[in-house]
C-alpha positions in Angstrom: 0.0 0.0 0.0 2.9 2.3 0.7 4.5 1.6 -2.6 1.2 2.2 -4.4 0.7 5.5 -2.6 4.2 6.7 -3.6 3.6 5.6 -7.2 0.4 7.6 -7.4 2.2 10.6 -6.0 5.0 10.5 -8.6 2.5 9.9 -11.4 0.4 12.9 -10.3 3.6 15.1 -10.2 4.7 13.9 -13.6 1.3 14.7 -15.2 1.3 18.1 -13.6 4.8 18.9 -15.1 3.6 17.7 -18.5 0.5 19.9 -18.3 2.6 23.0 -17.3 5.0 22.3 -20.1 2.2 22.0 -22.7 0.4 25.1 -21.5 3.4 27.2 -20.6 2.3 29.9 -23.1 -0.9 30.5 -21.3 0.9 31.7 -18.1 2.8 34.5 -19.8 1.9 38.0 -18.8 0.5 40.3 -21.5 2.8 43.3 -21.3 1.0 45.0 -24.1 -2.3 45.2 -22.1 -3.5 48.8 -21.7 -3.6 50.1 -18.1 -6.8 51.7 -16.8 -6.9 55.4 -16.9 -8.7 57.5 -14.2 -9.5 61.1 -14.9 -8.9 63.5 -12.1 -11.0 66.7 -12.3 -9.0 68.8 -9.8 -5.5 70.2 -9.7 -5.3 71.0 -6.0 -3.6 74.3 -6.6 -3.2 76.6 -3.5 -2.0 80.1 -3.8 -0.1 81.9 -1.1 -1.9 84.8 0.6 0.3 87.3 2.4 -2.7 88.7 4.3 -4.1 85.4 5.4 -3.2 84.5 9.0 -3.2 81.1 10.8 -6.0 82.4 13.1 -8.2 83.1 10.1 -7.5 79.6 8.7 -8.4 78.1 12.1 -11.7 80.1 12.2 -12.6 78.9 8.7 -11.9 75.3 9.7 -14.0 75.8 12.9 -17.0 77.3 11.1 -17.2 74.4 8.6 -16.6 71.5 11.0 -19.5 69.2 11.7 -18.6 69.3 15.4 -20.5 72.6 15.5 -23.8 70.7 15.6 -22.8 68.8 18.7 -21.7 72.0 20.5 -25.0 73.6 19.6 -26.9 70.6 21.0 -24.8 70.8 24.2 -25.6 74.5 24.5 -29.4 73.8 24.1 -29.0 71.1 26.8 -27.4 73.6 29.2 -30.2 76.1 28.6 -32.7 73.4 29.4 -30.9 72.8 32.7 -31.3 76.4 33.5 -35.0 76.2 32.7 -35.5 73.2 34.9 -33.6 74.8 37.8 -35.5 78.1 37.6 -38.9 76.5 37.5 -41.4 77.2 40.2 -42.1 73.4 40.5 -39.5 70.6 40.5 -41.7 68.6 38.1 -44.9 69.1 36.0 -48.1 69.3 38.0 -50.9 66.8 37.4 -54.7 67.0 37.4 -56.6 64.3 39.4 -60.3 63.4 38.6 -62.3 60.9 40.6 -66.0 59.8 40.4 -68.0 57.2 42.5 -71.4 55.9 41.3 -73.5 53.0 42.7 -75.6 52.6 39.5 -74.2 49.2 38.8 -74.4 48.0 42.4 -77.0 49.0 45.0 -78.6 51.7 42.8 -79.5 54.0 45.7 -78.3 57.1 43.9 -75.1 57.7 45.7 -72.8 60.0 43.7 -69.4 61.4 44.5 -67.2 63.7 42.3 -63.7 64.8 43.1 -61.3 67.0 41.2 -57.9 68.3 42.2 -54.3 69.2 41.1 -51.1 67.5 42.3 -48.3 69.9 42.9 -44.8 68.6 43.5 -42.7 70.3 46.2 -38.9 71.0 46.1 -36.8 68.9 48.3 -34.4 70.6 50.6 -31.4 71.8 48.6 -32.8 70.4 45.3 -33.2 73.8 43.6 -29.6 74.9 44.5 -28.2 71.5 43.3 -30.0 71.8 40.0 -28.7 75.4 39.6 -25.2 74.1 40.2 -25.6 71.4 37.6 -26.9 74.1 35.1 -23.9 76.3 35.8 -21.5 73.4 35.3 -23.2 72.4 32.1 -22.9 76.0 30.8 -19.2 76.2 31.8 -18.7 72.8 30.2 -20.1 73.9 26.8 -17.8 76.9 26.8 -14.8 74.8 27.8 -15.6 72.1 25.2 -15.7 74.8 22.6 -12.3 76.0 23.6 -10.9 72.5 23.8 -12.3 71.7 20.3 -10.7 74.8 19.0 -7.4 73.6 20.4 -7.7 70.2 18.9 -8.6 71.8 15.5 -5.6 74.0 15.8 -3.4 70.9 15.9 -5.0 69.6 12.8 -4.5 72.9 10.9 -0.9 73.2 12.0 -0.1 69.6 10.9 -1.9 70.0 7.6 -0.1 73.3 6.7 3.4 72.0 7.6 2.8 68.7 5.9 2.1 70.7 2.7 5.4 72.6 3.3 7.2 69.3 3.7 5.7 67.7 0.7 6.4 70.8 -1.5 10.0 70.7 -0.4 10.2 67.0 -1.4 8.8 68.0 -4.8 11.3 70.7 -5.2 14.1 68.4 -4.4 12.7 65.7 -6.7 12.7 68.4 -9.5 16.3 69.3 -8.5 17.3 65.7 -8.8 15.6 65.4 -12.2 17.2 68.5 -13.6 20.7 67.2 -12.6 20.0 63.8 -14.0 18.9 65.3 -17.3 22.0 67.6 -17.4 24.3 64.6 -16.8 22.4 62.6 -19.4 22.9 65.3 -22.0 26.6 65.6 -21.2 27.0 61.8 -21.4 25.2 61.5 -24.7 27.3 64.3 -26.2 30.5 62.6 -25.1 29.2 59.2 -26.3 28.7 60.7 -29.8 32.2 62.1 -29.6 33.5 58.6 -28.8 34.7 59.5 -25.3 32.3 57.3 -23.4 30.8 53.8 -23.9 27.2 53.1 -24.7 26.7 51.6 -21.2 27.2 55.0 -19.6 24.4 56.5 -21.7 22.0 53.7 -20.6 23.1 54.3 -17.0 22.4 58.0 -17.2 19.1 57.5 -18.9 18.0 55.0 -16.2 18.9 57.6 -13.5 16.7 60.2 -15.4 13.8 57.8 -15.5 14.1 57.0 -11.8 14.2 60.8 -11.1 11.1 61.3 -13.2 9.2 58.6 -11.3 10.2 60.1 -8.0 9.1 63.5 -9.2 5.7 62.1 -10.3 5.2 60.5 -6.8 6.3 63.7 -5.0 3.8 65.8 -7.1 1.0 63.4 -6.1 1.9 63.7 -2.4 1.7 67.5 -2.7 -1.7 67.3 -4.3 -2.9 65.0 -1.6 -1.7 67.3 1.2 -3.3 70.3 -0.5 -6.6 68.5 -0.9 -6.6 67.6 2.8 -6.1 71.2 3.6 -9.0 72.3 1.4 -11.3 69.7 3.0 -10.4 70.8 6.5 -10.5 74.6 6.0 -12.6 75.1 2.9 -10.0 77.6 1.6 -8.2 77.7 -1.7 -5.3 79.8 -0.4 -2.5 79.2 2.1 -0.9 81.6 4.6 2.3 82.9 3.0 4.0 83.2 6.4 2.8 80.3 8.6 5.8 80.5 10.9 5.0 80.9 14.7 7.0 82.4 17.5 8.1 79.9 20.2 5.9 80.3 23.2 7.6 81.4 26.5 5.6 78.8 28.5 7.8 75.9 29.7 5.4 73.8 31.7 1.9 72.5 31.5 -0.6 75.1 32.7 -3.9 74.5 34.5 -5.7 76.8 32.1 -4.8 74.6 29.1 -8.0 74.4 27.0 -8.0 70.6 26.9 -7.4 70.3 30.7 -10.0 73.0 31.3 -12.6 71.1 29.3 -11.8 67.9 31.2 -12.0 69.7 34.6 -15.4 71.1 33.8 -16.6 67.6 33.0 -15.4 66.4 36.3 -17.1 69.4 38.1 -20.4 68.6 36.3 -20.1 64.9 37.3 -19.5 66.0 40.9 -22.6 68.2 40.9 -24.6 65.4 39.4 -23.6 63.1 42.2 -24.7 65.7 44.8 -28.0 66.1 42.9 -28.5 62.3 42.8 -28.1 62.1 46.6 -30.8 64.7 47.0 -33.2 63.2 44.4 -32.8 59.6 45.5 -36.4 59.8 46.6 -39.3 61.3 44.7 -40.6 64.8 45.4 -43.5 65.2 47.9 -46.8 66.2 46.4 -49.6 68.4 47.6 -53.1 67.8 46.3 -55.6 70.6 46.3 -59.2 69.8 45.1 -62.9 69.9 45.6 -65.3 67.1 46.5 -69.0 66.9 45.8 -71.0 64.1 47.5 -74.7 63.0 47.3 -75.7 60.2 49.6 -78.1 57.3 48.9 -81.8 58.4 48.5 -80.6 62.0 49.0 -81.3 64.8 46.5 -79.0 67.3 48.2 -75.3 67.7 47.2 -72.6 68.4 49.8 -69.4 70.2 48.6 -66.1 70.4 50.4 -62.5 71.3 49.8 -59.8 68.7 50.0 -56.1 68.9 50.9 -53.7 65.9 50.9 -50.0 65.4 51.1 -48.0 62.5 49.5 -44.6 61.9 50.9 -42.6 59.2 49.0 -40.1 57.1 51.0 -36.5 56.4 50.1 -35.9 52.9 48.7 -32.8 51.4 47.2 -34.8 49.9 44.3 -34.9 53.5 43.0 -31.9 55.3 44.5 -29.2 52.6 44.1 -29.1 52.7 40.3 -29.2 56.5 40.2 -26.3 56.8 42.7 -24.3 54.1 41.0 -24.6 55.8 37.6 -23.7 59.2 39.0 -20.7 57.8 40.9 -19.6 55.8 37.8 -19.8 59.0 35.7 -17.7 60.9 38.3 -15.1 58.2 38.4 -14.9 58.1 34.6 -14.4 61.9 34.4 -11.7 61.8 37.1 -9.9 59.0 35.2 -10.2 60.9 31.9 -8.7 64.0 33.5 -5.8 62.2 35.0 -5.2 60.3 31.8 -5.3 63.5 29.7 -2.9 65.2 32.1 -0.3 62.4 31.7 -0.8 62.5 27.9 -0.3 66.3 27.8 2.8 66.1 30.0 4.2 63.5 27.7 3.5 65.6 24.6 5.1 68.6 26.2 8.2 66.6 27.1 8.5 65.1 23.6 7.9 68.5 21.9 10.7 70.1 24.0 13.0 67.2 23.3 12.2 67.2 19.6 13.1 70.9 19.4 16.5 70.2 20.8 17.1 67.2 18.6 15.9 69.1 15.4 18.2 72.0 16.3 21.2 69.7 16.6 20.3 67.9 13.4 20.0 71.2 11.5 23.5 72.2 12.5 24.8 68.8 11.4 22.8 68.9 8.1 24.1 72.4 7.4 27.7 71.2 7.6 27.0 68.1 5.6 25.3 70.2 2.9 28.4 72.4 2.6 30.7 69.4 2.3 28.4 67.6 -0.2 28.2 70.7 -2.4 32.0 71.1 -2.5 32.4 67.4 -3.2 29.9 67.6 -6.0 31.7 70.5 -7.6 35.0 68.6 -7.5 33.3 65.4 -8.9 31.8 67.2 -11.8 35.1 68.8 -12.7 36.9 65.5 -12.4 34.3 63.8 -14.7 34.6 66.5 -17.3 38.3 66.1 -17.3 38.0 62.4 -17.6 39.6 61.7 -14.2 36.5 59.8 -12.9 33.8 57.6 -14.3 30.0 58.2 -14.5 29.2 55.8 -11.6 31.4 57.9 -9.2 29.8 61.1 -10.3 26.2 59.7 -9.9 27.2 58.4 -6.4 28.4 61.9 -5.4 25.3 63.5 -7.0 23.1 61.2 -4.9 25.0 62.1 -1.7 24.6 65.8 -2.5 20.9 65.4 -3.1 20.4 63.5 0.2 22.4 66.2 2.0 20.2 69.0 0.5 17.1 67.0 1.4 18.2 66.6 5.0 19.1 70.3 5.3 15.8 71.7 3.9 13.6 69.1 5.6 15.3 69.9 9.0 14.6 73.6 8.4 10.9 72.9 7.8 10.8 70.4 10.7 12.2 73.0 13.0 9.3 75.4 12.3 6.9 72.4 12.6 8.3 71.5 16.0 7.8 75.0 17.2 4.1 74.8 16.2 3.9 71.4 18.0 5.4 72.9 21.1 2.9 75.8 21.0 0.1 73.2 20.6 1.4 71.2 23.6 1.4 74.2 25.9 -2.1 75.3 24.7 -1.2 78.4 22.7 -3.6 79.0 19.7 -2.3 80.6 16.5 
C-alpha cells in the first residue's frame, strides 16, 4: 500500500509537469495590455496669501466643522438645565379626577365627584443643586468649545506644515531630475564624440527615468496634502507666512484648553452626584381639590375642599441605580482628566526634546550640505576632465541630493516642531 501510494504521487507530479509544459504559453503576462486610466478633475492648486493668518485659517476650519452641531446641541441642553432649575415646581403638575357611582351595584343614587391638582414640592437643597448642575453644564459647553478649537488648531498646524514638507520634497525631486537630465545630455554628447561607452548613456538614462518617477510621486503627495487642507478649511489659499514664534511657557498650565474642558466635565459629574443624593427619593406632592357628594336616597349635594400630602419614602430599588450611575460617571471623568494630564505632559516633554534634537540635526545637516556641495563641484570637474567615471559622479550626486534634502527638511521640521510645542502648551495661533 505504501509503494502504491508513492507511485500515485510520482504519477500525479509527472502529469502536472507535462500539463505545465504543454500550456506554458498560457501563463505568460501580456505586457501590451493597456492600463486603466482614471481622470482626475481637480488640480489642488493653492495660492499663497500674504494677508491670510493662521488664526483666520483656524476660524474657517472651525466654522465648517460638523462638530458645531454637537456643540449647539450641548448649548441647548445647558439652557434646558437652567429652565429646569428656575422653574417654580421641580416637576410638572398633574390633574386628578375621581367619580364614584352606585348605579351598577346598590342603585341607591349615591354620587361622588372629586377634582384636584397634584403639585410637587422642592426637596431641601434640590433647587440649588440643579442650579449648580446648570452652571457646570454651561461652563462645560464653553470649555468644550475652547478644547475643540485647540484640537482643531493641531490639525490645521499639521496640515499646513505637511504641505510645506511635501512641497519641499517635490522641489528636491525636481532638482534631482534637472541634474539627471543635465548629466544625461553631457554623457550622450561625449558618447557621440567617442569619449564614453554606450553603457554610460544607458546608466544616465536610467537615472533620469528614476528621477522622473520620484518627481511624479512627489507631485502626487503634494496634491494629496493640499486636498486635505482644502477639505479641512474650505480655503483655496495658504498663509504665505505660517511660521509661529516659540511660546515662552515651559510647563503645562492648568488653564490649558483641553485640561480645562476635562475639569469642567469632572465638576459637572460631581454636581450630578450631589443632585442624585438629593433626588434619591421622589418629590413630595400636595393635592388641592374639591369634593361633591350626594348620599343614597338623598337629593342634596354636599361640597367640600380637600387637601392631601403625598410623601414618598426612600428605597434602594430606585436610589441605588441612580447613585451608582452618577458615581460611575464621576469616576470616569476623574480618570479621563488624569489620563489626559499624563498625555499632555508626555506631549510637552516630547515636543521640547524634539526641538533640541531638530536644532542639533539642523546644525549637522548644514555642515553636511556644505561638504556635499563642494564634493559635487569637484566630482563634476573630475568627470569633465576624464579623471573619474560616471558611476562615481552619480554616487556623489546622490549624496549631494540627500544632504540637500536633509538640510531643507530639517529647516521645515524646526518650524513644525515650534508649532507642535505651542500646541502642547495650549497656545492658539
